[in-house]
N, C-alpha and C positions, 0 to 999 in steps of 0.2 A: 504434389509435384514441385511446388515452389512456395516461397515464403509469403507471397501475396495472397495465395489461397488460404494460408493459415491465418493471415490477418483478417480475411473475409470471414473465416470460421470464428475468430475471436469476436467480431462484431455481431455475428449470429448468436453466439453464446451470451453476450452482454444483453441482447434483446430478450433472450430466454430467461435470464436472471430477472430482468425487469418484469416480465410476465409472471414469473414465479412469485415475485414480491407482491404482486397484485392479488394473488390467491391467498397470501398469508400462511401458506403451508410450509412449515419449517423443513420438512423432509425434502420437499420439492426444491426449495431454495438451496439447501445444502447440496443436493444433487447437481444443480446448475452451477454452483460455485466450484464444485469438484471438476465439472466439465471445463470451466474457464481456466482453472489451474492447469489442467492437462494441456489445453491449447497453448498456454504461456510456456510450458515446458517444451512443447513442440517448436514454438518460435525460437526459443533459446537454442534448440538443436540445429535449426536451419542457420542461425547466426553464429554457430560455433562457440556458444557460451555455456559454461557449466551452470545449470540453473540453481543447484544447491549452493555453490560458491557465491553466486550472485545474491541469493537470499541471505546467506550468512553476512556478506558485506553490508547489505542494506539493513539488516537487523542491528549490526554494530553501529552503523551510522545513525540509525534511529535512537539507539540507547544513548549515544554521545550527545546528540542534539537535545533529547528530552532531558537529560541530566543538566544541560545548560539552562533549559527552561526552568526546571525545578530549582536550581541554585539561584537563578536571578529572581525568581518569585520569593524564595526564602529570604533573600537579602532585603526584601520589602515586607517581610512578615506575612507572606501569603503562601497558600498551598495551591496546587493546580485546581482543586475543587472550588477555591475561592476566586480564581481568576476568570476573567471573561475570555471568550474565544479570541477576540481581537487582540487582547493583551498577550495571550499565549502565541498567537500567530506572529506577532511582532518579534517576540523573543525567539521563536523558531527561525524566522528569517535572519535574525542577527546571528544565530548559531550557524546557519548555512553560510552566511557571508564571511564569518570568521574562520571557516575551515580552510586548511591548506591543501 
């Protein structure tokens, strides 16, 4: 009936993912992830956002930022596999900060 109920459902689905993770059953985990994605689409519907367009924009933003991380690492003779998580996070934050 309202978006708050859908957010409640999202919290429920997150708990179910956590429970599925504890079982280690890949099919159950996949099922719960699918349920969560469905709830997120429903949130988008309530908020009048096209979920596919939102995902496309986020994918593009991710590619741009990750490209910045890779380029910065390459300038120091490193690959992402050779970098620490902290190093990559700092470069990621720099990419975010430099976006217009």
